C-alpha positions in Angstrom: 0.0 0.0 0.0 1.2 3.5 -0.8 0.1 6.0 1.9 0.1 9.6 0.5 0.3 12.1 3.3 -0.5 15.7 2.8 -0.7 17.6 6.1 -1.6 20.9 4.4 -4.3 20.3 1.7 -5.8 23.2 -0.1 -8.7 24.4 -2.2 -7.0 25.6 -5.3 -8.8 28.5 -6.9 -7.8 29.4 -10.5 -8.8 32.8 -11.9 -8.4 34.1 -15.4 -8.5 37.9 -15.2 -8.7 40.8 -17.7 -7.8 44.3 -16.7 -9.8 47.0 -18.3 -8.3 50.5 -19.1 -9.2 53.9 -17.5 -9.6 52.6 -14.0 -12.7 50.5 -14.7 -13.5 47.3 -12.8 -11.6 44.3 -14.2 -13.3 41.3 -15.7 -13.2 37.8 -14.2 -13.3 35.7 -17.4 -13.1 32.2 -15.9 -12.8 30.6 -12.5 -12.1 27.0 -11.4 -11.9 25.2 -8.1 -10.2 21.9 -7.3 -9.0 19.8 -4.4 -5.3 20.5 -4.1 -2.3 19.1 -2.4 0.8 17.2 -3.6 -0.5 13.9 -2.2 -3.9 14.4 -3.9 -2.2 15.1 -7.2 0.0 12.0 -6.9 -3.1 10.0 -5.9 -4.8 11.1 -9.2 -1.9 9.8 -11.3 -1.4 6.6 -9.4 -5.2 5.9 -9.5 -5.1 6.2 -13.3 -2.4 3.5 -13.3 -4.5 1.3 -10.9 -2.0 1.2 -8.0 -3.2 0.6 -4.4 -3.2 4.0 -2.7 -4.6 5.7 0.4 -4.4 9.5 0.7 -4.2 11.0 4.2 -5.1 14.6 4.6 -4.1 16.8 7.6 -7.6 18.2 7.8 -11.0 18.1 6.1 -12.9 15.5 8.2 -15.3 17.9 10.0 -18.2 20.1 9.2 -16.4 23.3 8.4 -17.6 24.7 5.1 -14.2 24.2 3.5 -14.2 20.6 4.7 -17.6 20.0 3.0 -16.5 21.6 -0.2 -13.2 19.8 -0.3 -14.7 16.3 0.3 -17.4 17.0 -2.3 -14.6 17.7 -4.9 -12.8 14.5 -3.9 -16.0 12.5 -4.2 -16.6 13.9 -7.6 -13.3 12.5 -8.8 -13.8 9.2 -7.0 -10.8 9.8 -4.8 -11.1 8.1 -1.4 -9.2 9.8 1.5 -8.8 9.7 5.3 -8.6 12.8 7.4 -6.3 13.3 10.4 -8.1 16.3 11.8 -11.7 17.7 11.8 -10.9 21.1 13.2 -8.4 23.2 11.1 -10.0 24.7 8.0 -8.7 23.7 4.6 -6.6 26.6 3.3 -7.3 28.3 0.0 -4.6 28.9 -2.6 -5.1 31.0 -5.8 -3.5 31.1 -9.2 -4.3 34.2 -11.4 -3.7 34.5 -15.1 -4.1 37.5 -17.4 -3.3 35.6 -20.6 0.3 36.7 -20.6 1.6 35.4 -17.3 0.5 33.5 -14.2 1.0 34.0 -10.5 0.4 31.7 -7.6 -0.5 32.7 -4.0 -0.4 30.1 -1.2 -1.9 30.3 2.3 0.4 28.9 5.0 -2.3 26.7 6.5 -3.3 26.1 10.2 -1.3 24.3 12.8 -2.2 20.7 13.5 -1.7 18.9 16.8 1.1 16.3 17.1 -1.5 13.6 17.8 -2.4 13.4 14.1 0.6 11.1 13.7 -1.0 8.6 16.1 -4.0 8.4 13.8 -1.8 7.5 10.8 0.6 5.1 12.4 -1.6 2.1 13.2 -2.7 1.8 9.5 0.8 1.6 8.1 2.2 -2.0 7.8 5.7 -3.2 7.4 7.0 -2.9 3.8 4.3 -0.3 3.0 5.4 3.0 1.4 4.7 6.3 3.1 5.0 9.5 1.0 5.3 12.7 3.0 4.4 15.6 0.7 4.1 19.4 0.7 4.7 22.2 3.1 4.0 21.8 6.8 1.1 23.9 8.1 2.1 27.1 9.7 3.3 26.7 13.3 4.4 23.0 13.1 8.0 22.0 14.1 10.5 21.8 11.3 11.5 18.3 12.5 8.0 16.9 12.1 8.7 14.9 8.9 12.1 13.9 10.2 10.6 12.5 13.4 8.0 10.5 11.4 10.7 9.1 9.1 12.7 7.9 12.1 9.7 6.0 13.5 8.8 4.5 10.1 12.4 3.4 9.4 12.4 1.4 12.6 9.2 -0.4 11.6 10.5 -1.4 8.2 8.4 1.1 6.2 9.7 2.8 3.1 9.6 6.5 3.3 9.5 9.2 0.6 9.8 12.9 1.1 8.8 15.8 -1.2 8.8 19.1 0.7 11.0 22.2 0.9 12.8 24.6 3.3 13.9 23.7 6.8 11.5 20.7 7.0 13.3 19.2 3.9 16.7 19.8 5.4 15.7 18.1 8.6 14.0 15.2 6.8 17.1 14.5 4.7 19.1 14.1 8.0 16.7 11.3 9.0 17.6 9.3 5.9 14.4 8.7 3.9 14.3 5.8 1.5 13.8 8.2 -1.4 13.5 11.9 -1.9 12.3 14.1 -4.8 12.8 17.8 -4.9 13.3 20.5 -7.6 16.5 22.4 -8.0 15.4 25.4 -6.0 14.3 23.3 -3.1 17.6 21.3 -3.3 19.6 24.5 -3.2 17.8 25.7 -0.1 18.2 22.4 1.7 22.0 22.3 0.9 22.5 26.0 1.7 24.2 26.4 -1.7 22.8 27.7 -5.0 22.9 25.2 -7.8 22.5 26.7 -11.3 21.8 23.4 -13.1 21.8 19.6 -12.9 25.5 19.3 -13.8 26.4 21.0 -10.5 24.1 18.6 -8.6 25.9 15.7 -10.1 29.1 16.8 -8.3 27.6 16.5 -4.9 26.0 13.0 -5.3 29.1 11.3 -3.7 28.5 13.4 -0.6 24.9 12.3 -0.4 25.9 8.6 -0.8 28.1 9.0 2.3 25.2 10.4 4.3 22.6 7.6 3.9 20.9 9.4 0.9 21.6 6.8 -1.7 18.3 7.2 -3.5 17.1 10.6 -4.7 15.9 12.8 -7.6 16.3 16.5 -8.4 14.2 18.0 -11.2 14.7 21.2 -13.1 11.8 21.9 -15.5 12.6 21.6 -19.1 16.2 20.6 -18.3 14.9 17.3 -17.0 16.0 15.5 -13.9 18.9 13.8 -12.2 18.1 10.5 -10.5 20.4 8.3 -8.5 20.2 5.0 -6.7 23.0 3.1 -4.8 25.9 4.7 -6.7 24.4 4.9 -10.2 23.0 8.1 -11.7 21.0 9.0 -14.8 19.9 12.2 -16.4 16.4 12.0 -17.9 14.7 14.6 -20.2 11.9 14.9 -22.7 11.9 16.5 -26.2 8.3 17.6 -25.7 8.0 21.3 -24.8 5.8 22.2 -21.8 2.9 24.5 -22.3 3.4 28.3 -21.8 2.6 29.9 -18.5 2.7 28.5 -14.9 3.2 24.7 -14.9 1.6 23.2 -11.8 1.8 19.5 -10.8 4.6 18.3 -13.2 6.8 17.5 -10.2 4.0 15.6 -8.5 3.6 13.6 -11.7 7.3 12.9 -11.8 7.2 11.4 -8.3 4.1 9.4 -9.2 5.8 7.9 -12.2 8.8 7.0 -10.2 6.7 5.4 -7.5 4.9 3.3 -10.2 8.2 2.0 -11.4 9.7 1.5 -7.9 6.6 -0.3 -6.5 6.8 -2.6 -9.6 10.4 -3.5 -8.8 11.9 -1.9 -11.9 15.4 -0.6 -12.3 16.7 2.9 -12.3 16.3 3.6 -16.0 12.7 2.4 -16.2 11.7 4.3 -13.0 13.3 7.5 -14.4 11.6 7.0 -17.8 8.1 6.5 -16.2 8.7 9.6 -14.1 9.7 11.8 -16.9 6.9 10.6 -19.2 4.3 11.3 -16.5 5.7 14.8 -15.9 5.7 15.5 -19.6 2.0 14.8 -19.9 1.1 17.1 -17.0 3.5 19.9 -18.2 1.7 19.9 -21.6 -1.9 19.0 -20.6 -2.3 20.0 -16.9 -3.1 17.9 -13.8 -6.6 16.9 -14.8 -5.4 16.1 -18.4 -3.3 13.2 -17.2 -4.1 9.7 -18.6 -2.1 6.5 -18.3 -2.3 6.0 -22.1 -0.8 9.5 -22.7 2.0 8.7 -20.3 2.8 5.5 -22.2 2.9 7.4 -25.4 5.1 10.1 -23.9 7.8 7.5 -23.2 8.9 7.9 -26.8 10.0 11.5 -26.1 12.1 10.5 -23.1 15.9 10.3 -23.3 17.9 8.6 -20.5 21.6 9.0 -20.2 23.8 7.3 -17.6 26.2 9.6 -15.8 29.7 8.5 -14.9 
């Protein structure tokens, strides 16, 4: 079973705006609302592939209006989920577009009690995979994910981390089974600015010495660098992403990698699946993902072993 944990789910509001001249009121041309969160996105992709999944959301199980709306959106998509809290409201994020550029605004979320971990723990069995995704809600300790990883490791549970900032840096110290981050997040965690994947390649030996033998760093159209137990590959796609803000491609990359890893495939196959899935979302959006499209996108993927 793959447990997809998102402590900070969100209602994602997308707005297409048009500014009018001479100080008149602008026009809201289109609006959309969806259930957001990294774990929810990954669940969408893995569900399309038919993998056994169980999304866990930090909040949303109560009667707050945001809870009711969030659950109704999940039900509409046929996505089952369990909720760790019924008190904190679901945050609202917004993406605005004016046809030329897009901007995203995220709410920090509401602090959750440490006891939420005790609701998750009994349902996770040995050899399950727990994927810890997204930012921690505001006010939670930076070591939250790291502490959870430590407990799961002792129980023989595979752990995956995809977050950012200090929580990522702390989580990496705990030695997760696999981690996936983008280049900016990787730079923040290492305290050093990396300009491209070629620079990341040089520090892989350091990670291998610090119990981080399995990881991936993505960088948009440049592709991704993936390593496992001393071997590393660079993977990229010849398909160009759509213009504007691309949301969810990194989540699709992780989903594709999880599909390969859960299936017992080698490094090249896992990296290919990951890149193909990310390519589909980068060109068609989160809700445009289909397993058949990911299979077709494999033709555009190039994998090169690094030495």
